[in-house]
C-alpha positions as CSV (number, residue, x, y, z in Angstrom):
1,X,-18.5,13.2,-20.1
2,X,-18.1,14.8,-16.6
3,X,-21.6,16.3,-16.3
4,X,-22.8,13.3,-14.2
5,X,-20.0,13.9,-11.6
6,X,-20.9,16.4,-8.9
7,X,-17.9,18.1,-7.3
8,X,-14.8,19.8,-8.7
9,X,-12.5,17.7,-6.6
10,X,-14.2,14.5,-7.7
11,X,-13.9,15.5,-11.4
12,X,-10.2,16.1,-10.9
13,X,-9.6,12.8,-9.2
14,X,-11.7,11.0,-11.8
15,X,-9.5,12.3,-14.6
16,X,-6.3,11.3,-12.8
17,X,-7.6,7.7,-12.2
18,X,-8.9,7.5,-15.8
19,X,-5.5,8.5,-17.2
20,X,-3.6,6.2,-14.9
21,X,-5.7,3.2,-16.0
22,X,-5.4,4.3,-19.6
23,X,-1.5,4.2,-19.3
24,X,-1.3,0.8,-17.6
25,X,-2.3,-1.3,-14.6
26,X,-2.4,0.3,-11.2
27,X,-2.9,-0.4,-7.5
28,X,-4.7,2.4,-5.7
29,X,-6.6,3.4,-2.7
30,X,-9.4,6.1,-2.5
31,X,-11.1,7.2,0.8
32,X,-13.4,9.9,1.9
33,X,-16.7,10.7,3.6
34,X,-19.5,8.2,3.2
35,X,-22.1,8.9,0.5
36,X,-20.1,11.4,-1.7
37,X,-19.8,9.3,-4.8
38,X,-16.3,7.6,-4.5
39,X,-17.4,4.3,-5.9
40,X,-19.3,6.0,-8.7
41,X,-16.3,7.8,-10.2
42,X,-14.0,4.7,-9.9
43,X,-16.7,2.5,-11.5
44,X,-17.1,5.1,-14.3
45,X,-13.4,5.2,-15.0
46,X,-13.1,1.3,-15.1
47,X,-16.2,1.1,-17.4
48,X,-14.7,3.7,-19.8
49,X,-11.3,2.1,-20.0
50,X,-12.2,-1.7,-20.1
51,X,-12.9,-3.5,-23.3
52,X,-15.2,-6.4,-24.1
53,X,-12.5,-9.1,-23.6
54,X,-11.5,-7.7,-20.2
55,X,-12.8,-8.9,-16.8
56,X,-14.3,-6.6,-14.1
57,X,-14.9,-7.6,-10.5
58,X,-16.8,-5.3,-8.1
59,X,-17.1,-6.6,-4.5
60,X,-17.5,-5.7,-0.9
61,X,-14.6,-6.1,1.5
62,X,-14.8,-9.2,3.8
63,X,-12.7,-12.1,5.1
64,X,-13.9,-14.3,2.1
65,X,-13.0,-11.8,-0.7
66,X,-10.6,-14.2,-2.3
67,X,-13.4,-16.7,-2.9
68,X,-15.6,-14.0,-4.5
69,X,-12.7,-13.1,-6.9
70,X,-12.3,-16.8,-8.0
71,X,-16.1,-17.0,-8.5
72,X,-16.4,-13.8,-10.5
73,X,-13.4,-14.8,-12.7
74,X,-14.9,-18.3,-13.1
75,X,-11.7,-20.0,-11.8
76,X,-12.3,-23.7,-10.9
77,X,-10.6,-24.3,-7.5
78,X,-11.2,-26.9,-4.7
79,X,-13.2,-25.9,-1.5
80,X,-12.2,-24.9,1.1
81,X,-9.2,-23.0,-0.4
82,X,-6.5,-21.2,1.6
83,X,-5.1,-17.8,0.6
84,X,-1.8,-19.5,-0.5
85,X,-3.7,-21.8,-2.8
86,X,-5.8,-18.9,-4.1
87,X,-2.6,-17.1,-5.1
88,X,-1.3,-20.0,-7.1
89,X,-4.6,-20.4,-9.0
90,X,-4.9,-16.6,-9.5
91,X,-1.4,-16.3,-10.9
92,X,-2.0,-19.2,-13.3
93,X,-5.2,-17.6,-14.5
94,X,-3.5,-14.2,-15.1
95,X,-0.7,-15.8,-17.1
96,X,-3.1,-17.6,-19.5
97,X,-5.6,-14.7,-19.8
98,X,-5.1,-12.3,-22.7
99,X,-7.1,-9.3,-21.5
100,X,-7.0,-7.0,-18.5
101,X,-8.5,-7.6,-15.1
102,X,-10.1,-4.8,-13.0
103,X,-10.9,-5.4,-9.3
104,X,-12.7,-2.8,-7.3
105,X,-13.1,-3.5,-3.5
106,X,-15.5,-1.3,-1.6
107,X,-15.5,-0.6,2.2
108,X,-11.9,-1.8,3.0
109,X,-12.1,0.1,6.3
110,X,-13.8,-3.1,7.5
111,X,-10.5,-5.0,7.1
112,X,-7.7,-4.9,9.6
113,X,-4.3,-3.5,8.7
114,X,-3.0,-7.1,8.4
115,X,-5.8,-8.0,6.0
116,X,-5.2,-4.9,3.9
117,X,-1.5,-5.8,3.5
118,X,-2.5,-9.4,2.7
119,X,-4.9,-8.2,0.0
120,X,-2.1,-6.1,-1.6
121,X,0.4,-9.0,-1.5
122,X,-2.1,-11.4,-3.1
123,X,-3.6,-9.1,-5.8
124,X,-0.8,-6.5,-6.4
125,X,0.7,-8.2,-9.4
126,X,0.2,-5.2,-11.8
127,X,0.8,-7.7,-14.7
128,X,-2.6,-7.4,-16.4
129,X,-4.3,-6.6,-13.1
130,X,-5.6,-3.3,-11.7
131,X,-6.9,-3.1,-8.1
132,X,-8.6,-0.1,-6.6
133,X,-9.8,-0.2,-3.0
134,X,-12.3,2.2,-1.5
135,X,-12.8,3.2,2.1
136,X,-14.4,5.8,4.3
137,X,-12.7,8.7,6.2
138,X,-11.6,6.4,9.1
139,X,-9.1,4.9,6.7
140,X,-7.0,8.1,6.6
141,X,-5.1,7.5,9.9
142,X,-4.4,3.8,9.0
143,X,-2.7,4.6,5.8
144,X,0.5,6.3,7.1
145,X,3.9,5.0,5.9
146,X,4.9,3.5,9.3
147,X,1.8,1.2,9.3
148,X,1.8,0.1,5.6
149,X,5.6,-0.1,5.3
150,X,7.1,-1.2,2.0
151,X,3.6,-1.6,0.5
152,X,3.4,2.2,0.0
153,X,6.3,2.3,-2.6
154,X,4.3,0.0,-4.9
155,X,1.0,1.9,-4.7
156,X,0.2,4.2,-7.6
157,X,-2.1,6.5,-5.6
158,X,-3.7,7.2,-2.3
159,X,-6.5,9.8,-2.8
160,X,-8.8,11.6,-0.4
161,X,-12.0,12.3,-2.3
162,X,-13.7,15.4,-0.9
163,X,-17.5,16.1,-0.7
164,X,-19.0,18.2,-3.5
165,X,-18.8,22.0,-3.1
166,X,-22.1,23.8,-2.5
167,X,-22.7,24.9,-6.2
168,X,-22.2,21.3,-7.3
169,X,-24.3,20.0,-4.5
170,X,-27.1,22.4,-5.5
171,X,-26.7,21.4,-9.2
172,X,-27.4,17.8,-8.3
173,X,-30.7,18.5,-6.5
174,X,-31.8,21.0,-9.2
175,X,-31.2,18.4,-11.9
176,X,-33.1,15.7,-9.9
177,X,-35.9,17.6,-8.2
178,X,-36.2,20.9,-10.1
179,X,-38.1,23.5,-8.1
180,X,-39.4,21.0,-5.6
181,X,-36.7,22.0,-3.1
182,X,-36.0,25.7,-2.6
183,X,-32.4,27.2,-2.2
184,X,-32.7,27.7,1.6
185,X,-33.7,24.0,2.0
186,X,-30.7,23.0,-0.1
187,X,-28.4,25.1,2.0
188,X,-29.7,23.4,5.2
189,X,-29.3,20.0,3.6
190,X,-25.7,20.8,2.7
191,X,-25.0,22.0,6.2
192,X,-26.6,19.0,8.0
193,X,-25.1,16.3,5.6
194,X,-21.7,18.0,5.4
195,X,-21.8,17.6,1.6
196,X,-22.9,13.9,1.6
197,X,-25.5,13.5,-1.2
198,X,-26.6,10.1,0.3
199,X,-27.2,11.6,3.7
200,X,-29.1,14.5,2.2
201,X,-31.4,12.0,0.3
202,X,-32.1,10.2,3.6
203,X,-33.2,13.5,5.2
204,X,-35.5,14.2,2.2
205,X,-37.1,10.8,2.7
206,X,-37.6,11.6,6.4
207,X,-39.5,14.8,5.5
208,X,-41.7,12.8,3.2
209,X,-43.3,15.6,1.1
210,X,-42.7,18.0,-1.7
211,X,-42.2,20.9,-2.2
212,X,-39.6,21.3,0.6
213,X,-39.0,24.8,2.1
214,X,-36.2,25.9,4.4
215,X,-38.6,26.0,7.3
216,X,-39.4,22.3,6.8
217,X,-35.8,21.3,7.8
218,X,-35.1,21.8,11.4
219,X,-31.5,22.4,12.4
220,X,-30.9,20.5,15.7
221,X,-29.5,22.5,18.6
222,X,-26.0,21.2,19.4
223,X,-25.4,21.6,23.1
224,X,-21.8,20.2,22.8
225,X,-20.9,22.9,20.2
226,X,-22.1,25.6,22.5
227,X,-20.0,24.3,25.4
228,X,-17.0,24.0,23.1
229,X,-17.5,27.6,22.0
230,X,-17.8,28.8,25.6
231,X,-14.6,27.0,26.6
232,X,-12.7,28.3,23.5
233,X,-13.8,31.9,24.2
234,X,-12.7,31.6,27.9
235,X,-9.3,30.1,26.9
236,X,-8.6,33.0,24.4
237,X,-9.5,35.6,27.1
238,X,-7.1,34.0,29.6
239,X,-4.2,33.7,27.0
240,X,-4.7,37.4,26.2
241,X,-4.3,38.5,29.8
242,X,-1.3,36.2,30.3
243,X,0.5,37.7,27.2
244,X,-0.3,41.3,28.4
245,X,1.3,40.7,31.8
246,X,4.3,39.0,30.3
247,X,5.1,41.9,27.9
248,X,4.5,44.4,30.8
249,X,7.1,42.7,33.0
250,X,9.6,42.2,30.1
251,X,9.8,46.0,29.4
252,X,11.1,46.5,33.0
253,X,13.9,44.1,32.6
254,X,17.1,44.9,30.7
255,X,19.1,42.2,29.2
256,X,22.9,42.6,28.9
257,X,24.4,41.0,25.8
258,X,26.9,38.2,26.6
259,X,30.5,38.9,25.8
260,X,32.1,36.5,23.4
261,X,35.8,35.8,24.2
262,X,37.8,34.6,21.2
263,X,41.0,32.6,21.9
264,X,43.7,32.3,19.3
265,X,44.6,28.7,19.3
266,X,47.5,27.6,17.1
267,X,48.7,24.1,16.4
268,X,51.9,23.1,18.2
269,X,55.1,23.2,16.1
270,X,57.0,19.9,15.8
271,X,59.5,19.6,18.7
272,X,57.7,22.1,20.9
273,X,55.7,21.4,24.1
274,X,51.9,21.6,24.1
275,X,50.1,21.3,27.5
276,X,53.4,20.2,29.1
277,X,53.6,17.2,26.8
278,X,56.1,16.8,23.9
279,X,54.7,16.3,20.5
280,X,55.8,13.0,19.1
281,X,56.3,12.4,15.3
282,X,55.2,9.2,13.7
283,X,58.0,7.1,12.2
284,X,57.4,5.6,8.8
285,X,57.7,1.9,8.6
286,X,60.3,0.8,6.1
287,X,59.8,-2.3,4.0
288,X,62.5,-3.8,1.7
289,X,62.0,-5.9,-1.4
290,X,63.0,-9.1,0.3
291,X,60.3,-8.9,3.0
292,X,57.7,-8.3,0.2
293,X,58.8,-11.3,-1.8
294,X,58.7,-13.4,1.4
295,X,55.1,-12.4,2.1
296,X,54.1,-13.3,-1.5
297,X,55.7,-16.8,-1.2
298,X,53.8,-17.4,2.1
299,X,50.5,-16.4,0.4
300,X,51.2,-18.8,-2.5
301,X,51.9,-21.6,-0.1
302,X,48.5,-21.2,1.6
303,X,46.6,-21.5,-1.7
304,X,44.8,-24.9,-2.2
305,X,43.3,-26.4,-5.3
306,X,39.5,-26.8,-5.2
307,X,38.1,-30.3,-5.8
308,X,36.9,-31.0,-9.4
309,X,33.1,-30.9,-9.8
310,X,31.4,-34.2,-10.3
311,X,30.5,-34.8,-14.0
312,X,27.0,-36.1,-14.8
313,X,26.5,-37.7,-18.2
314,X,22.9,-38.8,-17.8
315,X,19.8,-37.0,-16.5
316,X,16.3,-38.5,-16.3
317,X,13.7,-36.9,-18.6
318,X,11.2,-34.4,-16.8
319,X,7.6,-35.4,-17.2
320,X,6.0,-33.7,-14.1
321,X,6.5,-30.4,-12.3
322,X,5.4,-30.0,-8.7
323,X,4.7,-26.3,-7.8
324,X,5.3,-26.0,-4.0
325,X,4.5,-22.3,-3.5
326,X,4.8,-18.9,-5.1
327,X,6.2,-15.7,-3.7
328,X,6.7,-12.1,-4.7
329,X,9.8,-11.8,-2.5
330,X,12.9,-13.8,-3.5
331,X,14.0,-14.0,0.2
332,X,10.8,-16.0,1.1
333,X,11.3,-18.3,-1.8
334,X,15.0,-19.0,-0.8
335,X,13.9,-19.7,2.8
336,X,11.4,-22.3,1.7
337,X,13.9,-23.9,-0.7
338,X,16.5,-24.2,2.1
339,X,13.9,-25.7,4.4
340,X,12.6,-28.5,2.1
341,X,16.0,-29.2,0.4
342,X,17.1,-31.1,3.5
343,X,14.5,-33.9,2.7
344,X,14.1,-33.3,-1.1
345,X,16.9,-32.9,-3.6
346,X,16.5,-30.9,-6.8
347,X,14.5,-28.0,-5.4
348,X,14.6,-25.0,-7.8
349,X,13.2,-21.4,-8.0
350,X,11.4,-20.6,-11.2
351,X,11.1,-16.8,-11.9
352,X,8.1,-15.9,-14.0
353,X,7.7,-12.9,-16.4
354,X,5.5,-11.0,-13.9
355,X,8.2,-11.2,-11.2
356,X,6.6,-14.1,-9.2
357,X,9.1,-16.6,-7.8
358,X,7.8,-20.2,-7.8
359,X,9.5,-23.0,-5.8
360,X,9.3,-26.1,-7.9
361,X,10.6,-29.7,-8.0
362,X,10.8,-31.8,-11.2
363,X,9.9,-35.5,-11.4
364,X,10.5,-38.1,-14.1
365,X,7.3,-40.1,-13.6
366,X,4.1,-40.1,-11.6
367,X,5.3,-42.5,-8.9
368,X,8.3,-40.2,-8.1
369,X,5.9,-37.2,-8.1
370,X,3.6,-38.9,-5.7
371,X,6.5,-39.6,-3.2
372,X,7.6,-35.9,-3.4
373,X,4.1,-34.7,-2.8
374,X,3.7,-36.9,0.3
375,X,6.9,-35.6,1.7
376,X,5.8,-32.0,1.1
377,X,2.5,-32.6,2.9
378,X,4.5,-33.7,6.0
379,X,5.9,-30.1,5.9
380,X,2.3,-28.8,5.9
381,X,2.4,-27.7,2.3
382,X,-0.2,-28.2,-0.4
383,X,1.6,-28.5,-3.8
384,X,0.1,-28.4,-7.3
385,X,1.0,-31.2,-9.8
386,X,1.4,-30.3,-13.5
387,X,2.3,-32.5,-16.4
388,X,5.0,-31.1,-18.7
389,X,3.7,-30.9,-22.3
């Protein structure tokens, strides 16, 4: 089961991801050096867990990723489609779909921090949906809690996947090439590629012949590394001299311990004088029964009866529902409701089973629904019209 995974760390991360997907739906991020097999272990875990009725989407990160998701899931939607409209169609599809949906997005380091957050908010339903994003090592500094904010609390995992260790790296090339590459050559490949199997394969193509010996792989002279080593050695030497002089001078000096003077401070006794000021005692305020009764009467006099609510005996039958927008956050749904309620009465918030809050308006006939939609378009909104069955 794990023999095709090269690297002890990769095997460990594969088993964790496999078990998380087995237990339920997840939203996760994996990053690491290019060409070490991140996508391979995640794709393997998804293929092992998914069933025939489930949907799997593997795509490359880009500004049009939402259109690719709709296309792969075969969701009919108008073109061009905004991210808000995508969210509505995606939520409707998920609610009707009986299986699980697995979405794997590769190279998310190409997206900005804003686009990564947007991707999470649009896909992170977790109701039937699992999303795993993959990025290179440049993603590490962009995934701190201060930059991703509240998004971090909903993510199941953020894993750094490390390159294969040398024994596993060597096992890969022995399994693939046998004795065509000797051990010295494999060691040089490991050193030059820093454990990246993809980069090592590119170096083999550049050599263009078999068998490959250690002498066939030339290690480039790194002038920058030599300069860095020279600077580091000089710095250590100077620090050593400075410490020696410091300790030599410190022996000559004697440090007298500071004397600690303790003062016995007592609280002043009532009636005595502290710092030339008399200590005053607080007098307790007396309150008789008559004054209490008077206060209660005054409070009763201030009470007013609320107006009786208006009683409605007839309500038009609902035949159409206009879905204005959907949100994961209740505050955003309430803000939109408050904004459009000034022009449109009867705005409600419908909370779905998966936690999505939809702002909706009900209509009794198609003519009324058309008027509502026209008013919503004035606000810059693109509502969806559905007939109530």
